Structures are given as structure tokens and as C-alpha cells.
C-alpha positions as CSV (number, residue, x, y, z in Angstrom):
1,M,-8.2,-32.7,-21.5
2,S,-6.3,-33.5,-18.4
3,S,-4.4,-30.2,-18.6
4,L,-7.7,-28.4,-18.7
5,I,-9.0,-30.3,-15.6
6,S,-5.8,-29.5,-13.8
7,L,-6.0,-25.8,-14.7
8,S,-9.6,-25.7,-13.6
9,L,-8.7,-27.3,-10.3
10,V,-5.9,-24.7,-9.8
11,M,-8.3,-21.9,-10.5
12,V,-11.0,-23.2,-8.1
13,C,-8.4,-23.7,-5.3
14,G,-7.0,-20.3,-6.0
15,F,-10.3,-18.6,-5.5
16,I,-10.9,-20.5,-2.3
17,L,-7.5,-19.5,-1.0
18,C,-7.9,-15.9,-2.1
19,A,-11.1,-15.7,-0.1
20,V,-9.6,-17.4,2.9
21,S,-6.6,-15.1,2.8
22,Q,-8.8,-12.2,3.6
23,L,-10.1,-13.8,6.8
24,P,-7.7,-12.3,9.3
25,T,-8.7,-8.8,8.6
26,A,-12.5,-9.5,8.7
27,L,-12.3,-11.8,11.7
28,A,-10.1,-9.4,13.7
29,F,-12.6,-6.6,13.4
30,V,-15.7,-8.7,13.7
31,G,-14.3,-10.5,16.7
32,F,-13.5,-7.2,18.4
33,H,-17.0,-5.8,18.0
34,A,-18.7,-9.0,18.9
35,A,-16.6,-9.4,22.0
36,P,-17.0,-6.0,23.3
37,K,13.3,18.4,3.1
38,R,14.6,18.2,6.5
39,I,12.6,16.3,8.9
40,S,14.1,17.1,12.3
41,T,11.2,17.7,14.7
42,L,8.9,19.2,12.1
43,Y,7.0,15.9,11.9
44,A,5.6,16.2,15.3
45,T,1.9,16.6,15.9
46,S,1.4,19.3,13.3
47,S,-0.5,22.5,13.7
48,S,-1.7,24.6,10.8
49,D,-2.4,28.3,10.6
50,D,-6.0,27.8,11.7
51,G,-4.9,25.8,14.7
52,V,-6.0,22.4,13.5
53,I,-3.8,19.7,15.1
54,Q,-3.0,16.5,13.2
55,P,-1.4,13.5,14.9
56,H,1.6,11.8,13.4
57,I,2.0,8.0,13.1
58,V,5.5,6.7,12.3
59,I,6.1,3.1,11.0
60,L,9.7,1.7,11.2
61,G,10.4,-1.0,8.6
62,G,8.8,-1.7,5.3
63,G,8.4,-5.5,5.4
64,F,5.1,-7.3,5.3
65,G,4.1,-5.8,8.7
66,G,5.2,-2.3,7.9
67,I,3.7,-1.9,4.5
68,N,0.4,-3.5,5.5
69,S,0.2,-1.1,8.4
70,A,0.7,1.8,6.1
71,L,-2.1,0.5,3.8
72,T,-4.5,-0.4,6.6
73,L,-4.4,2.7,8.7
74,P,-6.0,5.0,6.1
75,T,-8.9,2.6,5.7
76,L,-10.1,3.2,9.3
77,P,-12.9,5.7,10.1
78,W,-10.8,8.7,11.2
79,S,-12.6,11.9,11.9
80,D,-11.7,15.3,10.4
81,V,-12.6,17.3,13.5
82,A,-12.4,16.1,17.1
83,Q,-15.8,15.8,18.8
84,G,-16.5,18.6,21.2
85,S,-13.8,20.9,19.7
86,G,-13.1,22.5,16.4
87,T,-9.3,22.5,16.8
88,A,-8.1,19.0,16.3
89,S,-8.1,16.5,13.4
90,V,-7.9,12.9,14.3
91,K,-7.0,12.0,10.7
92,P,-3.3,11.3,11.0
93,R,-0.2,11.9,8.9
94,I,1.6,8.5,8.3
95,T,5.3,8.2,7.6
96,L,6.8,4.9,6.6
97,I,10.6,4.7,7.2
98,D,12.9,2.0,5.7
99,K,16.6,1.9,4.8
100,S,15.8,0.5,1.3
101,E,13.8,2.2,-1.4
102,R,12.0,-1.1,-2.3
103,F,9.6,-3.5,-0.6
104,V,10.8,-7.1,-1.0
105,F,8.2,-9.9,-1.4
106,L,10.6,-12.5,0.1
107,P,8.8,-15.7,-1.0
108,L,9.5,-14.9,-4.6
109,L,13.1,-13.6,-4.2
110,Y,14.6,-16.7,-5.8
111,E,12.3,-16.4,-8.8
112,L,13.9,-13.0,-9.3
113,C,17.3,-14.5,-9.2
114,V,16.6,-16.9,-12.1
115,D,14.4,-14.5,-14.1
116,D,11.2,-16.3,-13.3
117,A,9.9,-13.0,-11.9
118,S,10.8,-9.3,-12.6
119,I,12.1,-6.8,-10.1
120,D,8.8,-4.8,-10.4
121,E,6.9,-7.9,-9.3
122,V,9.1,-9.0,-6.4
123,A,10.6,-5.6,-5.3
124,P,8.4,-2.6,-6.2
125,T,9.4,0.8,-4.8
126,F,7.6,2.0,-1.6
127,K,6.7,5.2,-3.5
128,S,4.9,3.2,-6.2
129,L,3.0,1.1,-3.6
130,L,2.0,4.2,-1.5
131,S,1.0,6.3,-4.5
132,G,-2.6,7.4,-4.0
133,V,-2.9,5.7,-0.5
134,G,-4.7,7.9,1.9
135,T,-6.9,9.6,-0.7
136,N,-10.5,8.9,-1.4
137,K,-9.3,6.5,-4.1
138,L,-7.9,4.2,-1.4
139,S,-10.3,1.4,-1.8
140,T,-9.2,0.8,-5.4
141,L,-5.5,1.3,-4.8
142,S,-4.8,-0.4,-1.5
143,G,-4.4,-4.1,-0.9
144,L,-7.0,-4.0,1.8
145,P,-10.7,-3.0,1.5
146,D,-12.0,0.2,2.9
147,L,-13.3,-0.9,6.3
148,S,-14.8,2.4,7.5
149,D,-18.5,1.7,6.9
150,A,-18.3,-1.9,8.2
151,L,-16.6,-0.8,11.4
152,Q,-19.1,2.0,12.0
153,L,-22.0,-0.4,11.4
154,L,-20.5,-3.1,13.8
155,S,-19.8,-0.5,16.4
156,G,-23.3,0.9,16.2
157,D,-22.0,4.3,15.1
158,S,-24.4,5.6,12.4
159,N,-22.6,8.9,11.9
160,D,-23.0,9.8,8.2
161,D,-20.8,12.8,8.3
162,D,-18.8,13.2,5.2
163,E,-16.0,14.3,7.4
164,T,-15.3,10.7,8.4
165,K,-15.4,9.3,4.9
166,E,-13.4,11.6,2.6
167,G,-10.0,9.9,3.3
168,N,-7.1,12.3,2.7
169,C,-4.8,10.8,5.4
170,E,-1.4,11.9,4.3
171,V,0.9,8.8,3.7
172,S,4.6,9.3,2.8
173,F,7.8,7.3,2.5
174,L,11.1,8.3,3.9
175,Q,14.3,6.4,3.1
176,A,16.6,6.4,6.1
177,Q,18.5,4.3,8.6
178,V,17.0,4.1,12.1
179,E,19.7,5.0,14.7
180,G,17.5,4.8,17.9
181,I,14.2,5.4,19.6
182,D,13.7,7.9,22.4
183,A,10.5,6.5,23.7
184,N,10.4,8.9,26.7
185,N,10.2,11.9,24.4
186,N,8.2,10.2,21.5
187,Q,11.1,10.6,19.0
188,V,12.9,8.5,16.5
189,V,16.5,9.2,15.5
190,I,17.3,8.6,11.9
191,N,20.4,8.9,9.6
192,R,19.9,10.3,6.1
193,S,22.4,11.6,3.6
194,S,21.9,15.1,5.1
195,G,22.9,13.8,8.5
196,I,21.3,12.8,11.8
197,E,17.7,13.9,12.3
198,T,14.8,13.3,14.7
199,I,11.1,12.7,14.1
200,N,8.4,13.2,16.6
201,Y,5.5,10.8,16.7
202,D,2.1,10.4,18.4
203,A,2.0,6.7,17.7
204,L,4.8,4.3,16.6
205,I,4.8,0.9,14.9
206,I,8.1,-1.0,15.0
207,A,8.2,-3.5,12.2
208,T,11.9,-3.8,11.4
209,G,11.8,-7.6,11.1
210,A,14.7,-9.9,11.5
211,E,18.2,-10.0,9.9
212,V,20.4,-12.9,9.3
213,S,23.5,-12.7,11.4
214,C,26.7,-14.7,10.8
215,D,28.7,-13.0,13.5
216,A,28.6,-15.9,15.9
217,V,30.6,-18.2,13.5
218,P,34.2,-17.3,12.9
219,G,34.8,-16.5,9.2
220,A,31.1,-16.8,8.2
221,S,30.6,-13.0,7.7
222,Q,33.5,-13.0,5.2
223,F,32.5,-15.9,3.0
224,A,28.7,-16.6,3.6
225,L,26.1,-14.9,1.5
226,P,22.7,-14.4,3.2
227,F,19.6,-14.4,1.0
228,Y,17.1,-11.8,2.1
229,T,17.6,-8.6,0.1
230,V,17.5,-7.6,-3.6
231,E,21.2,-6.8,-3.5
232,Q,21.9,-10.3,-2.1
233,C,19.7,-11.8,-4.8
234,F,21.7,-10.1,-7.6
235,E,24.9,-11.1,-5.9
236,L,23.8,-14.8,-5.9
237,K,22.9,-14.4,-9.6
238,R,26.4,-13.1,-10.3
239,R,28.1,-15.9,-8.4
240,L,26.0,-18.6,-10.1
241,S,27.0,-17.1,-13.5
242,L,30.6,-17.4,-12.4
243,I,30.1,-21.1,-11.5
244,D,28.4,-21.7,-14.9
245,N,31.4,-20.2,-16.8
246,Y,33.9,-22.2,-14.7
247,L,32.1,-25.5,-15.3
248,E,31.7,-24.8,-19.0
249,E,35.4,-24.0,-19.5
250,A,36.6,-26.8,-17.2
251,R,34.6,-29.4,-19.1
252,A,35.8,-28.1,-22.5
253,S,39.4,-28.4,-21.4
254,S,38.9,-31.6,-19.5
255,E,40.3,-30.0,-16.3
256,L,37.3,-30.5,-14.1
257,G,38.5,-32.0,-10.9
258,Q,36.5,-32.6,-7.8
259,S,32.8,-31.9,-7.6
260,T,31.7,-28.2,-7.1
261,N,30.1,-27.9,-3.7
262,V,27.3,-25.5,-2.8
263,V,26.4,-25.4,0.9
264,V,23.2,-24.0,2.3
265,V,23.1,-23.4,6.0
266,G,19.7,-23.6,7.7
267,G,17.0,-26.3,7.1
268,G,13.9,-24.1,7.5
269,Y,11.6,-23.0,4.8
270,S,14.1,-20.7,3.1
271,G,17.0,-23.1,3.2
272,V,15.0,-26.1,1.8
273,E,13.5,-23.9,-1.0
274,L,16.9,-22.4,-1.9
275,A,18.6,-25.8,-1.9
276,L,16.0,-27.4,-4.2
277,N,15.9,-24.4,-6.6
278,L,19.7,-24.4,-6.8
279,V,19.6,-28.1,-7.9
280,D,17.3,-27.1,-10.7
281,R,19.3,-24.0,-11.6
282,L,22.7,-25.7,-11.7
283,G,21.4,-29.0,-13.1
284,S,24.7,-30.8,-13.3
285,N,26.2,-34.0,-12.0
286,D,29.4,-31.9,-11.3
287,V,27.6,-29.9,-8.6
288,Q,26.7,-31.2,-5.2
289,V,24.3,-29.2,-3.0
290,T,24.5,-29.8,0.7
291,L,21.9,-28.6,3.3
292,V,23.2,-28.2,6.8
293,H,20.7,-28.0,9.7
294,R,21.4,-28.0,13.5
295,G,18.0,-29.5,14.3
296,K,17.1,-33.2,14.3
297,Q,15.0,-32.7,11.1
298,V,14.5,-30.1,8.4
299,L,11.3,-28.2,8.2
300,E,10.5,-29.0,11.8
301,Y,7.8,-26.3,12.0
302,A,6.1,-27.2,8.7
303,T,2.9,-29.1,8.4
304,E,3.3,-32.9,8.1
305,H,2.2,-32.8,4.4
306,N,4.7,-30.1,3.5
307,R,7.5,-31.6,5.5
308,N,7.1,-35.0,3.9
309,A,6.9,-33.5,0.5
310,G,10.0,-31.4,1.1
311,M,12.0,-34.3,2.5
312,E,11.0,-36.6,-0.4
313,R,12.0,-33.9,-2.9
314,L,15.3,-33.3,-1.2
315,K,16.1,-37.1,-1.5
316,S,15.0,-37.4,-5.1
317,A,17.0,-34.2,-6.1
318,G,20.2,-35.7,-4.6
319,V,20.7,-33.0,-1.9
320,N,23.1,-34.0,0.8
321,V,21.1,-33.3,4.0
322,M,23.1,-33.1,7.2
323,T,21.0,-32.7,10.3
324,S,22.1,-32.3,13.9
325,T,25.1,-30.5,12.5
326,S,26.4,-26.9,13.2
327,V,28.9,-24.7,11.4
328,A,31.8,-24.2,13.8
329,E,34.2,-22.2,11.5
330,V,34.6,-21.0,8.0
331,S,38.1,-20.4,6.5
332,S,39.8,-19.8,3.2
333,W,40.2,-22.8,0.9
334,D,42.3,-21.5,-2.0
335,D,45.3,-23.9,-1.8
336,G,46.6,-23.1,-5.3
337,T,45.5,-26.4,-6.8
338,H,42.4,-25.1,-8.7
339,S,42.0,-25.0,-12.4
340,D,43.3,-22.0,-14.3
341,N,39.8,-21.7,-15.8
342,M,38.6,-20.4,-12.4
343,S,38.2,-16.7,-12.2
344,E,39.9,-14.6,-9.5
345,T,36.5,-13.5,-8.2
346,L,35.4,-17.1,-7.8
347,R,38.6,-18.1,-6.1
348,K,38.0,-15.4,-3.4
349,Q,34.7,-17.0,-2.3
350,L,36.1,-20.5,-2.0
351,C,36.1,-21.6,1.6
352,T,36.3,-24.6,3.9
353,V,33.3,-25.2,6.2
354,K,34.1,-26.9,9.5
355,L,31.0,-28.8,10.8
356,T,30.4,-30.3,14.2
357,A,27.7,-32.6,15.5
358,T,25.3,-30.9,17.8
359,N,24.7,-32.1,21.4
360,E,21.5,-34.0,20.4
361,S,23.5,-36.2,18.0
362,I,26.3,-37.0,20.5
363,E,25.6,-40.3,22.4
364,D,28.8,-40.2,24.6
365,E,30.7,-37.5,26.3
366,G,33.6,-37.6,23.9
367,E,34.7,-34.9,21.4
368,P,32.1,-34.1,18.8
369,E,32.6,-35.4,15.4
370,T,33.9,-32.8,12.9
371,T,33.7,-32.7,9.1
372,Q,35.5,-30.4,6.6
373,L,33.6,-29.3,3.5
374,A,35.5,-27.7,0.6
375,T,32.9,-25.2,-0.6
376,T,32.5,-23.1,-3.8
377,L,29.4,-21.2,-2.7
378,L,28.2,-20.8,0.9
379,L,24.7,-19.5,1.4
380,W,23.3,-18.6,4.9
381,T,19.6,-18.7,5.9
382,A,20.1,-19.6,9.6
383,G,20.7,-17.4,12.6
384,S,17.9,-14.8,12.2
385,T,17.8,-12.1,14.9
386,P,15.9,-8.9,15.1
387,T,19.1,-7.0,14.6
388,S,22.7,-8.1,14.1
389,I,24.4,-5.2,15.9
390,R,23.8,-4.7,19.6
391,N,22.7,-1.3,20.8
392,A,21.9,-0.1,17.3
393,G,18.6,0.7,15.6
394,I,15.6,-0.4,17.6
395,R,18.0,-1.8,20.3
396,N,19.2,1.7,21.0
397,S,16.2,2.4,23.2
398,V,14.7,1.7,26.6
399,L,12.1,-0.6,25.2
400,P,12.1,-4.0,27.0
401,R,13.6,-6.9,25.0
402,D,14.2,-10.6,25.4
403,A,17.5,-12.4,24.9
404,M,17.1,-12.4,21.1
405,G,16.4,-8.7,21.0
406,R,12.6,-9.0,20.4
407,I,10.6,-6.2,21.9
408,L,8.3,-7.5,24.7
409,T,4.7,-6.3,24.2
410,S,1.3,-6.9,25.7
411,P,-1.3,-9.1,23.9
412,T,-2.5,-5.9,22.3
413,L,1.0,-5.5,20.7
414,N,1.9,-2.3,22.5
415,V,4.7,-1.9,25.1
416,G,3.6,-1.8,28.7
417,N,5.1,1.5,29.8
418,Y,4.7,3.1,26.4
419,P,1.1,2.4,25.3
420,N,1.6,4.5,22.0
421,V,4.5,2.2,20.9
422,F,3.6,-1.0,19.0
423,A,5.9,-3.8,17.8
424,I,4.8,-6.4,15.2
425,G,6.4,-9.2,13.2
426,D,9.7,-10.8,13.9
427,C,10.9,-8.0,16.1
428,S,8.1,-8.4,18.6
429,R,7.2,-11.0,21.3
430,P,3.6,-10.6,22.7
431,K,3.5,-14.0,24.4
432,K,5.9,-16.4,26.2
433,V,6.2,-18.7,23.1
434,P,7.0,-16.5,20.1
435,Y,4.9,-16.7,17.0
436,P,6.4,-18.1,13.8
437,G,8.5,-15.6,11.9
438,T,6.3,-15.7,8.8
439,A,4.7,-13.1,6.5
440,Q,1.2,-14.0,7.5
441,V,1.9,-13.4,11.2
442,A,3.3,-9.9,10.4
443,M,0.4,-9.1,8.2
444,Q,-2.2,-10.1,10.7
445,M,-0.4,-8.2,13.4
446,A,-0.4,-5.1,11.2
447,T,-4.2,-5.2,11.0
448,V,-4.6,-5.5,14.8
449,A,-1.9,-2.8,15.6
450,S,-3.5,-0.4,13.1
451,W,-6.9,-0.8,14.8
452,N,-5.3,-0.3,18.2
453,I,-3.6,2.8,17.1
454,Y,-6.9,4.1,15.8
455,A,-8.5,3.4,19.1
456,T,-5.7,5.0,21.1
457,L,-5.6,8.2,19.1
458,S,-9.4,8.4,18.8
459,K,-9.7,8.3,22.6
460,K,-7.1,11.0,22.9
461,Y,-8.4,13.5,20.4
462,S,-12.1,12.7,19.7
463,G,-13.4,12.8,23.2
464,R,-15.0,9.3,23.1
465,E,-15.8,7.5,26.3
466,Q,-13.0,5.3,27.6
467,D,-15.0,2.1,27.1
468,S,-16.3,2.9,23.5
469,L,-13.1,1.8,21.7
470,K,-11.2,-1.0,23.4
471,L,-7.8,-2.4,22.2
472,L,-7.9,-5.7,20.4
473,P,-5.7,-8.5,21.6
474,F,-3.8,-10.3,18.8
475,S,-4.9,-13.9,18.0
476,Y,-3.1,-15.7,15.2
477,L,-5.0,-17.6,12.6
478,N,-2.8,-20.0,10.7
479,L,-4.0,-20.0,7.1
480,G,-1.6,-22.7,6.0
481,E,1.7,-22.6,4.2
482,M,3.2,-22.9,0.7
483,M,6.7,-23.9,-0.4
484,T,8.5,-24.0,-3.7
485,L,10.3,-27.3,-4.3
486,G,11.9,-26.4,-7.6
487,T,11.2,-24.6,-10.8
488,N,7.9,-26.4,-11.5
489,D,7.2,-28.0,-8.2
490,A,5.6,-26.8,-4.9
491,T,3.6,-28.0,-1.9
492,I,0.6,-26.4,-0.3
493,S,-1.5,-27.1,2.8
494,T,-4.3,-24.7,3.8
495,L,-6.6,-23.9,6.7
496,G,-9.5,-25.7,4.9
497,G,-7.5,-29.0,4.7
498,I,-6.5,-28.6,1.1
499,E,-3.2,-30.4,0.4
500,L,-1.6,-30.2,-3.0
501,S,1.9,-30.9,-4.4
502,G,3.5,-30.9,-7.9
503,P,3.2,-28.5,-10.9
504,A,-0.5,-27.6,-10.1
505,A,0.7,-26.4,-6.6
506,S,3.4,-24.4,-8.3
507,W,0.9,-22.5,-10.4
508,L,-1.5,-22.1,-7.4
509,R,1.4,-20.7,-5.2
510,R,2.1,-17.9,-7.7
511,L,-1.7,-17.1,-8.0
512,V,-2.1,-16.9,-4.2
513,Y,1.1,-14.7,-3.9
514,A,-0.3,-12.4,-6.6
515,V,-3.5,-12.0,-4.4
516,R,-1.4,-11.3,-1.3
517,M,0.6,-8.5,-3.0
518,P,0.2,-5.2,-1.1
519,T,-2.0,-3.6,-3.7
520,P,-4.4,-4.8,-6.4
521,G,-2.3,-3.1,-9.1
522,Q,0.8,-5.0,-7.9
523,G,-1.2,-8.2,-7.7
524,L,-2.5,-7.9,-11.2
525,F,1.0,-7.2,-12.5
526,A,2.4,-10.2,-10.6
527,A,-0.4,-12.5,-11.9
528,V,0.2,-11.5,-15.6
529,D,4.0,-11.3,-15.5
530,G,4.4,-14.4,-13.4
531,S,2.1,-16.5,-15.5
532,S,3.7,-15.4,-18.8
533,R,7.2,-16.3,-17.4
534,K,6.1,-19.7,-16.1
535,L,4.4,-20.5,-19.5
536,A,7.6,-19.4,-21.3
537,R,9.8,-21.5,-19.0
538,G,7.4,-24.5,-19.4
539,A,7.5,-24.2,-23.3
540,L,11.3,-24.2,-23.3
541,R,11.4,-27.2,-21.0
542,N,9.0,-29.2,-23.2
543,A,11.0,-28.2,-26.3
544,R,14.1,-29.6,-24.8
545,R,12.4,-32.8,-23.9
546,K,11.0,-33.3,-27.4
547,S,14.3,-32.5,-29.2
548,K,16.3,-35.5,-30.1
549,P,20.0,-35.7,-31.2
550,V,20.6,-36.0,-34.9
551,D,21.9,-39.4,-36.0
552,W,24.6,-38.6,-38.6
553,K,25.2,-42.2,-39.6
């Protein structure tokens, strides 16, 4: 009976959160209206044989900001024919460019590593997500509702022309590496297998996100494994399998020496989640997980409820938490004393991590205290920057940037001297104090940037009066946060004051993430596949608990 009550509570909370999760899109638009195969240069503003001109929108980066921009733009009330002329179509062509062929739903990346989620749930291809987007079937295929009628009603535009409702915005995906942006000539330079090419644009959204950079720490790039991509996920899975084999063989031969150390650098959301899930995954007294964080406390930007729940779980799981500590150097550790059961591949990743106390933890002016950690597996979730290589990618441009490489924008998310260039997510900075580098910030920015591009291009091509479509300033609405604290544990705090921890929160977290998938089809797949895997894992866990050793006496 209690399980039924818990499940009912989870479902009710899930529906509340699902409804709340749609608030940013609705509030953004309501608030605005209430308050006033070679590409080359062929993807410029295109002109057909009958002289119809079609603007081109380019989106760089397929993370949460980029993919949601590609899904939002076609829902806006674009016109087929410009007002006052029969020669221009305001309905754009949209091109999403990313170096990977797959979108990655980062919050579920570890679930993919331990087979609690499938690759089709966590990392669907961009082509599958964009299939059918831009057609008149958009409202059933896209992750966002068709906002055209609501926008026209709120703006007082009662135009019932079919030309503004038929969809047919062309949306396509292009896999390529961005080499630079020529903002003065409205061009993006990309690198494909066929060579260097250029793409013209009428409007540009930069959503390339952040990358983890280990370059500042000597030796870190050689030994540390970041955890942000599908490739890194599968590499972690391979290394964990090597550790499993080593421990099994070492125990069998009684050659297991000192404890196997796993070190996670970075005490933010990703680092804490990764450390706790590794404890569950490795599940052995022979493995010690250490979390290193340079700040005074882990989860310093989390809500009080989630921070307390996370710190209590770290303590109960036996994670060695080292705060006010920085990694100074990483060097090779293979001193020839390891067991013969250790594979050559595992030997190559052994390292010594040199740690130093940060300035905040030093009370006198003496030398900082140093610690040496012999490490079997080093994982890196700290040091995020918009790009790890200076003067490459989006940095190879004249766009203004701050010291961290984030593009400086106005509150409307476009660049001052280049009003048709927008930057969203981790790679942008629209105010003095940067927004948190979270998925919900990028998704809400995508909604606002999409509207502002619609307003910008509509003014240019449709002949509307200058004050009829004004740009919308970005205002962040914090809907709350969710964290996994292990295989069957999580913590949640929401905008409505709901706070939940434990197994019920773990189920609710997967339900909410299913709703926030880019498309309904993807969300349905995530809900069914994720639930079945969690049920199977729970059944296996219960079977192990109930099983008792046979007494042969």
C-alpha cells in the first residue's frame, strides 16, 4: 500500500513539474506582449527562379540551447510573402551545425555509462530529432507547442492568411567543425571532410556551450578523463570494466595491495553526481572515491535542501571530500610495484595527483600544504571554459569576449555592433554576473533568442513598423534543480517549494527529464525505456537482498 502511495505522489509531483517546466516559454511571450553537397556560400539568403528570397538562420552548437532554438524557430508565425512586395519570403531556412552527429542529454550521461539508459534515450542523432521539424506536422513532432496563433492573438494581429500557418520552414543538420566567424561579412567558416567551406547567414545563434579544459594543470590532459561526451562516457565504461577485472583477479590470487583510488576533480553538480554514482557502481571496500574541490564547500551554488542532501549522502557513502584544495600537477605513477594481474592498459592510466591547499585555507603566509594521491582513475569535471583553444572556433572572430571567452551580449542576447548575431548558454554573458551554466538557462535563452530573430527578420523583410515587434530582454526563471545521488537516490527542489529526496525523487527525476526531452517522441521513448530499466535494476537489487547463503552444515 505504501508503495502505491509513493508512486501516486511521484506521479502527482511529476505532472506539477511538467506543467511548471513549460512556464519559461509561455511567460517569455506573454511578458513581451503585456509589456509592450558543398555548402560554400550557397547557403546565403537564397533566391529561387521566380525571385523569391528566403533568409537563412544558422545555429552553431547542438546542445540544449542550439537544439531548442532549432525546434522553436519554426513555431513562430513566419509569413510566406513579405508585406508590400511579392518577392520576399520571411519564412527562413534553418541550419544547425555541430561537430557531433548526436545531441547529448548530459544529466543522464552516467546512466548511459552503467546501462540504466540507452544511447537512443541519452544521445539521439540530430537528424532523428529534426525529422519533420518545420513542416505542418511540427506541433506533434517538436518539443515545444506551436505558438503562432497565441502570438498573433496577443499581438492583436488577426491575420488569418493560410500563408502564415502552413509551416514548411526548412530545417537541416550539418555535421562540421566551426573554424571561425566572419561577423563583418555574415559568414561562418567550417571544416568538413571535403575541406574548408563558408556559409552565409542572415541571422546567427551561437550556442557552442562550454568545454572542460585541463590545459592549465601540467599532466592533466594526459591522464584525466573529462565526462561530457558520448565518447568519454564509453571510455569511462571501458576503464571501469578494467578496474573490475583487476580487482576480481587480485582478490582471487590474494595479491590485492593498497586501496584502488578514484579521484573526481570538481565539486559542482557533475562532480558530486559522478562521485556518488561511482561508489554505487564499484561497490567495494577496496575502492576509495575522493572528491577534490577548490572552493570552501561542494555544491556551493545548489539550493540549501539539495546541498545538505548531497553532503549527507557523500558522508554516508564514504567519499573522501577535500575542499579548499586544487590540483597542482599530475604525473605518472607506474613504479613497477603493481600486481601482475593489472593490464597494460590500466597501468598507463595510473597517475600521481599533487594537491595543494588554496589561498582560502592557508592561515599563514608559509608554503601551502601539499598532498600526493596515487590514483587509478582520474576524472575531471572542473575548469569549464567556452573553448579550450584560444583563437579557434567562435574565438576566431571579432565578437567581444570576456576573460573566460564568453561572448558579451546585450540583455536581448544579441551582440552590440552585430544585431543579427545572438549568443546563448554557457558561451554568452548578457549581464555583469553570469547566469548559471545549466540546461534550463540555455533552454530559456533559446526561446528568447528565437523570438528576437523572428522580430529582427520580420522588420527587415515584412515591412512592419519599427515599434510593432520589439526585442525581448532575457529574464531567467529558476525552476529548481535535480541531482542524482546514486543508483536509486536523488534530491529535488522546485520553483513551487517542493523538496524531495530518496527513491521517489529518483523516479520523479527520470519522469521530469523525459518531459524535457527535445521532442515528445524522444520523451515517450525516455519514459518507457528509463522506467523499464529502473524496474529491472530494482528487481535485481531486491533479489540480491532476499537471497541468503546456503548453510551446508
